[in-house]
N, C-alpha and C positions, 0 to 999 in steps of 0.2 A: 271648425268645430270649437276651437278656443274662443272664437268670436261669437259663439252662440248659434251657429248654423247647424241644421240637422244634416249631417254628412256621414255616410257609411262607406267603408272600404271592403272590397272582396277580391280574392284571387282564386285560382284553380290549382289543383295539385300538380299539373304538368309543369307549371312555372317554377315550382320548388325542386323538381327532380330532373327535368330535361333541359337541354340547352340548344343553342343554335347550331352546335356541332352535329346534332342529330339530323339536321336538315342536309348536311353534307355527306351523309352516308353513301356508300358505294351504289352505283346504279340508280335505280328508281326508289330505293329504300327510303330516301328522305321524304317522299310523298306521304308516308305514314305520319309524319310529324308536322304537316302543314295545318296551322290553326291561326286564329286571330284573337288577341294580338300575337305576333310571331314569338317564338321562343327566343330568350336572350342569353346572357352569360352567367357564369358562376358568381361573379360579383353582384349581379342583379339578384340572384337567389339569396345571397347573404343579406342584401338589403330587405328582401321580402320577409325573411325570418326575423329580422330586427323589427320590422313593422308589426309582425304578429306579437312579438314580446312587448312592444310599446303600446299595443292596442290601437295602432293606426289602421290596421286591417282587423275586421271583426269576424270575417267568414272565410273559410276555405271550402270551396264547392267543386263542382265539375260541370263543364259544358258538354257533357257526354254526347258525342256525335259518332255513332258506331257505323261509319262507312266501311264496307269491305274493301280490302286492298285489291283483290284479284279482278273484280268486275266493276268497282266504283271509283276508288282512287286512281285506278289505271286509265280512267277516261282522260286524264291529263298527261299521259305518257309522251305525247308530242307537243303539248301546249300547257305550260304551267298554270295558266289562268283557268283551265278546266278541271284542275284537281279539286274534288269536293273538300271544302274547308271545315276542319274540325277533327278531333281525335277522341277515341273512346277512353273511358277511365272510371266509370261509376263503381265497378266492382273492386277495383284496386284502391280506391280513395281512402277508405278507413284504415287499411293496413299500411298504406304509405304514411298516414298521419300517426299511426301507432309507432312506426319506425322513427318518426321525428321525436317522439317522446323518449325512446331509447337513446337517441343521439343528443338529447339535451336541448333541443330547439324549443320545447314547450313542456308543460306539465300535463298529466293526464286530465286534470281539471280544465286546463285550457283547451285541450283536444275536444272535450265535451262541449265547451262553449262555442268554439268556432265551427263545429260540425253539426250541432243539434240545437242548443239553446238559442244562440244568436239568430240563426236563420228563422226559427219559429217566431221569435219576437219581431224580427224585421218584416216577416210576411203577415203579422197580425193574427197568428193562430196559437199564440202562447196564452194561457198554460194548457190548452187542449193538447198541444204538441210541445215537444222540447223539454219536458220535465217528467220526473216520476213522482206523482203526488195523487192524493185522493181526488177523484173526479176527472183526472187526465186520462188519455186514451190507452195507457199501458202499452205503448210502443217501446219495447225493451230489447236490447241486444246484450247477450251474455258474451263477454269478450275474454279470450285466452291471450293474454299479453305475451306469453312465451312461445306461442306456436309459430314456427318458421314457415313461411310461404315462399316458394320459388315460382315466380310468375311466368306463364307460358301460354301461348295460344291454345295449347292442348288442355289446359285446366280452367280457363275462364268460361263462364256460363253464357256470356253474350253470344248472339248468333253472328259473330264476325271471325275473320280468319287471322287476326294478329292482335297482339298487345304491344303498346309502346314500351312496356317494361319487361320485355322478354329476357329471361335469365336473372332478373333482379330478385334478390332475397330480402324479404321484410319480416319483421317480427310483430305478430299480432293478427288474430283472425277471429271472426264470429263463430261461436259454436252453436248458439241457439238464437233465433230471432222471433220475437212475439209482436203481433199486430193486434191492437185492441185486446190484449190479453190472451190471444190464441197463438199457439205455436205454429209458425209458418215454415221455419227452417230448423232442422236438427242435424247436427254434424255435417253441415254443408249441403244438405239435400232438402228439397221441398217436401213438406208433409201433405197428408191428404186434405188437411184443412185449407191449404193454399189453393183455393179454387178461383177461377175467373169470375168476376162480377161481385166479389165480396167488398170491394172498395166503397167508401163513402165520401161524398162531397165535403170538403172542408172549406168553409167560408173564410176568406182572408180579409 
């Protein structure tokens, strides 16, 4: 990039919060954490946070792969190579990033950049997406930065039977979510406006 090349860097939330020790969990539990690239060490996490602070990484996303543990990850019970590769995390992502603000890894402004503004710009759909401005799509999240969330398979909304963050407490949660100015989620629950088929194609 210093040489003038167009280069972007991205990582996913699991690499900031999970480590290779999770792969060594008792029994077959480690299968829940099989993803590519594989999880690394806490030292690698420190380097990733540094890269976020130095703008060497511009985006923190998720490669959300909601394979169920009981009947999908278990396909590799006798053969590691048959474990479906990837882990879920799309619902946990923003709260994990909010916790990073509390922990001093980045500012709230930086959170918005890496989670919304920069992806919209990289995908070529800014300023329709990724900003709050006249003429933009009014995709808005009202965020309660103080709300404590304890993650559990019992309270995630994905149709899967586990979360990699079971028992983890984070600070920050969405109270209201608007899509194109319409209220889709209120106090954590879908509204009547959130109907199938209301999506619109966004040219990138």
